[in-house]
N, C-alpha and C positions, 0 to 999 in steps of 0.2 A: 169373308171379304164380298162376295158379291151380292149382299144386302148394303153393303154400304158404298159399293160400284153404281149399283142402280140406283139409289139413291140421288149420290153425287150427279148421275146424267140426268135425273130428271129435273135437278136444280137447273142443269147447264142447260138444258132445253127450255125451261122455263126462261130463262133471263136470254133466250135468242143465238144462242152461241153453240157453234157446232162439236165443241170439246177438243177441237185439235192439239189446242194450247192446254191442254191439262195431264195433268197425271195423279194419281192413288198411289201411296206408299202402303204396302202390306204390311208392315211391321206395327204392333202394339204399341202405341194406341195407333190407329188408322188413320191414315193424314190424306187430305184431298186441297189439290191445287187448282185453281182454275185462273186461268187469264180472262181478264175483262176487259172488253171494250170501251173507250170512252176515260174521263180522267175523274178528280175527286176535287171541289173548289178548294183553297188554301193547300194545295198538294202539288208536288210536282213530281213525274215518275210514273211509269205504268203501274197500272191497277190490279191485283190478285184478290181474289176469294178464296179464302181458307175455312177447311173444317177439319176440325181434331175431334175423334170419337171421345164423347162424354163432356168434351169442351163445346162444342159450335162450331160457329161461324164468324169469321171475323175477316175485315179489309184491309190489304195491305198495300202499299207502295213500294217500288223498286227502288232503292237508294244504294245503289252500286252492286254489291255482292249481297246486299243484305235485304230483308223484308222486313218494314218498319209498320206495326200494326198501328192504325190509326181511328178504329172502330171495331167492337164487338157486339154481335145479336145477342140480346139477352133475351130469357126464356128458354124454352127446352131447346136439347144439344140438337135433336133433329126436327125443326119445324116443317110447315108443308115447302116444298118449291115455291109456290105461290108469295109466301111470307118472304120467302129467300129473297127471291127478284124484287119485290116491291122492297124491301128494306135497301139491296143495293141500287135500285133508283133513285130513291129517295137521299141516299148518301151524297150520289150523283148530282144532283140538283140542290141541294142543302137544307131539304125538307123536313128529315128527321132527324130525332135525336142520336148521338153517337157518345156510346163511351169511351173516351180518348185512353190509350195505351201508350206508354213512351217507351216499352222494352223493344227492341229490334229482335227480330227473330233471324237465323242464319240461312240461309239459301243452302241446299242440298245441291252439289252438282256431280254429274255422271251419269 
């Protein structure tokens, strides 16, 4: 898990975030949740960056108790932190293409 945690921390730092509002689930598949400052065009709710081992990165917005994935980053599951940060910023300014997804993810509590 330390490699996944290190990777998540590098992405968090590249986004200029402290990592205070993030968590790593250490069950297989490993998952990372990072709260992101700002908003997304055409979406209300807080923004989160999600990473799932083997699947890669997605951006979600909070809708009550659910996280609704609105975009996925194509390509490798572990792109460079700079690539992830650029993609997030492009999504926030509507400059980049997004792979739209309509399946909500349940937020884990506890």
